[in-house]
LODRENBA-891427 format. One line per 5 residues: number of its first residue (from 1); their letters; for each residue x, y, z of C-alpha. Coordinates in steps of 0.05 Angstrom, whole numbers, plus 32768, in hexadecimal, padded with zeros to 4 digits. Example, Ala and Ser with C-alpha at 12.3 -4.5 7.8 and 13.67 -1.06 7.14 Angstrom:
BEGIN
1> AS> 80F6,7FA6,809C ~ 8111,7FEB,808F
end
This chain:
BEGIN
1> MGCAA> 8065,804C,81A9 ~ 803F,8011,81C1 ~ 8055,7FC0,81C0 ~ 8055,7FB1,817D ~ 805A,7FF9,8165
6> PARRP> 8053,7FFC,8115 ~ 8092,7FEE,80E4 ~ 80AE,8045,80D3 ~ 80D2,806F,80B0 ~ 8119,807B,80CB
11> SRKNA> 8111,80B9,80F2 ~ 813B,80F0,80EF ~ 8158,80EB,812D ~ 8172,80A9,811B ~ 8196,80C0,80D6
16> RHLTL> 81B3,80F5,80FC ~ 81CF,80B0,812A ~ 81E0,8084,80EB ~ 8200,80C9,80DB ~ 8228,80D3,8116
21> SAALA> 8239,8084,8114 ~ 8255,808D,80DB ~ 8276,80D3,80E7 ~ 82A2,80AE,8121 ~ 82B6,8076,80F9
26> DTGVY> 82FB,8086,80F5 ~ 830A,80AC,8140 ~ 8308,806D,8168 ~ 82C8,8088,8184 ~ 8288,804C,817A
31> AGSLV> 8246,806A,8177 ~ 8213,8030,817A ~ 81C0,8031,8187 ~ 818F,8002,8192 ~ 814F,8008,8176
36> IGGLI> 8112,7FE6,81A6 ~ 80CD,7FD1,8181 ~ 80AF,7FB5,81BB ~ 8098,7FA3,8206 ~ 80D7,7F85,822D
41> ERGDI> 80DC,7F44,8250 ~ 80D5,7F4E,82A4 ~ 80D1,7F95,82B9 ~ 80A5,7FC0,82DA ~ 807A,7FDF,828E
46> HKLVT> 807B,7F94,827F ~ 805B,7F71,82BF ~ 802E,7FAE,82BB ~ 8018,7FA5,8278 ~ 8017,7F4A,8283
51> ANPEQ> 7FE5,7F5A,82C4 ~ 7FBA,7F80,829E ~ 7F9F,7F5B,8263 ~ 7F5D,7F83,825A ~ 7F87,7FCB,8250
56> FGNVG> 7FBD,7FB2,822A ~ 7FAE,7F72,81FC ~ 7FCB,7F38,820D ~ 8011,7F3C,81F9 ~ 8019,7EEE,81F6
61> DRTLN> 805E,7EE5,81D3 ~ 8071,7F24,81B0 ~ 809A,7F38,81E6 ~ 80EB,7F49,81E6 ~ 811E,7F25,8219
66> PDDIA> 8154,7F56,822F ~ 8189,7F1A,8230 ~ 8181,7F28,81DA ~ 8174,7F72,81E0 ~ 81C2,7F77,821B
71> DGAWE> 81D9,7F4D,81F0 ~ 81CD,7F6C,81AB ~ 81F8,7FB4,81CD ~ 8223,7F87,81DE ~ 823B,7F71,8195
76> LVARR> 823A,7FAF,8184 ~ 8266,7FC7,81AA ~ 828E,7F96,81A2 ~ 8296,7F8F,814E ~ 8281,7FD9,814B
81> DRAED> 826F,7FB2,80FC ~ 8227,7FDD,80F7 ~ 81FD,8019,8120 ~ 81CB,7FF9,8131 ~ 819F,7FBA,8144
86> TFSVL> 815F,7FB6,814C ~ 8132,7F8B,8177 ~ 80E0,7F87,8161 ~ 80A4,7F53,8173 ~ 809D,7F60,812A
91> G> 80D7,7F43,810E
end
């Protein structure tokens, strides 16, 4: 996957995860996942990509804020009202 991976149909792995989440729902155990489609700001890969626009292109504002991802992860665990949250530079 690149910085702006195209949308694709759910994978079998994702379908199994959603099934696992549903199967565990009444047991008190929570299974959730974060789907991250894009370049996460402030990390090593972000630094490498933004330092080499001739190789990777100009990412501009097509990046993901790690604070937003952390908030999404916290909400998944705290609310337990859905099996996944998606963060994508595509919207």
